[in-house]
C-alpha positions, 0 to 999 in steps of 0.5 A, a space after each residue: 852600402 850604396 847600390 848603383 845600377 850602371 845600366 839603366 835605360 831612360 826611353 824618354 817620351 820625346 826621344 821615342 816619339 821622334 824615332 817612332 815618326 821615322 818608323 824606328 822601334 827599340 829594335 826590329 820587332 820590339 817597341 819601346 817600353 812606356 817609361 817615366 822616372 817614377 817607374 825607375 824609383 819604384 824598381 829601385 825602392 823594391 830592390 834597394 838600389 840607391 842610384 841609377 845611371 840613366 842612359 839613352 842608348 840603342 837604337 841610337 841617334 844617327 839614321 842618315 841625317 847628321 842635323 837630326 842626330 845633333 838636334 836629337 842628342 842636344 835635346 835628349 841631354 837637356 831632358 836628361 839633365 832635368 830628369 836628374 835634377 828632379 830625381 831627389 838624388 836617385 839618378 845620374 846620367 851619361 851624356 849621348 853624343 851626336 856621332 858619327 860627326 866627331 866635331 859635333 860630338 866634341 861640341 856637345 862634350 863642351 856643352 854638357 860634360 861638366 854639368 853635375 847631372 852627368 857622370 860620363 858619356 854613353 857610346 854605342 858599339 858602332 856608328 854608320 858602320 864604323 867601330 869606335 876604335 876606328 882612327 876617325 874617332 881618335 879625336 873624340 877618344 883623345 878628348 875623353 882621355 884628357 878628361 878621364 871620362 867614364 864611358 858606358 858602351 851599349 851595343 847597337 844593331 850592326 850595319 850588316 845585320 842579316 835581317 831575315 836570315 835568323 828570325 830572332 830579335 837582334 838583342 838575343 844574338 847581334 848585340 852580344 856579338 857587336 859588343 865583342 867586335 868592338 872590344 876586339 876592335 879596341 884591342 887591335 887598334 891599341 886603344 887601351 894603351 893610347 888612351 889609358 885614362 878612359 874608363 870603359 864599362 861594357 854592357 852585358 859582361 862584354 857580350 860574347 867576349 867571355 867565351 871568345 877570350 880563350 880563343 883569342 889567347 890561342 891566337 896571341 902569336 898571330 901578327 893581327 894581335 901584335 898590339 896586344 902581344 906585350 901584355 896578352 889578351 887577358 891582361 888587356 881585357 882586364 883594363 876594361 870594366 863590365 856590367 851585369 845586365 842580363 848576365 848573372 849566371 856561371 855561364 856568362 858572369 862566371 866565365 868573365 870572372 874566370 879571368 877578370 877581377 871582381 873589382 872590374 864588374 859593376 851592377 846593371 839591370 837593363 830596366 825598363 827593357 826588362 820588366 820589374 819582375 824580371 829584374 827582381 828575379 835576376 837581381 836575386 840570382 845575381 846576389 846568390 851567385 856572387 856571395 857576400 864578398 863579391 856582392 858588395 864589390 859588384 853592387 857598391 864598392 866598385 862604383 866609387 872609383 867610377 863615380 867618386 862621391 856620387 857612388 857613396 852613401 847619400 
């Protein structure tokens, strides 16, 4: 059984240094972890994980200067390419895109998408205050659909975060809510039907969506949900996939599995933003909760549909 981690951060030193020079942390009040590829290999060896899909995600790449964003994404993708090449088969990566400029994102897709080191792209929930389902991003989604792209989505600090009102790190609340907002945004803009070949994977079991979904079912008769009405909310949500990062209990993963088939769930660890010991503890609890049959699907079998040969035993 080949075990694949779909939610594995690569806070590259060059990326961190450029953001630190701007006064930007991993999130408000939280510095970036110090990381090198060998740290990931040690974690993977301890837990028996064969392949990690690396991403450079939150806090993102756009901070008001598109030229900076385009250069940072380009350099980051080139460095990710080198990390994967040097990783002796233990790593793959998703490419970062210099949004909100769709033109710049399309140029970067042309440049890196077909590199064997990349298995898809990484998107954030929103860019410059607009969610990915906004019509301005349709040109990007059309290209990703044409390519049948695997897209991993990570939450980011929303533009209207009420800083100071609730004094807790955004990852505790806001990240969960922003994933939920994006999934709702995609449903309301009919993205799954319009771009059916995009293979979405959402972080953290879809944030708060497992709790929100029953409320949305009650609202199916509302005109706002007209785009979802033909199939219903739960079937629409089943078109997506979800990773288990920080989600390993009956309250989160269990709620998701109450209306999503286990073939739509993949492993995520959130390393190194979660420490090795934290990841190991959650990994054990996840295995206990899933049981043997579901464990095999979530940790291994479901990866094959997303990764093809990369998801098979090395």
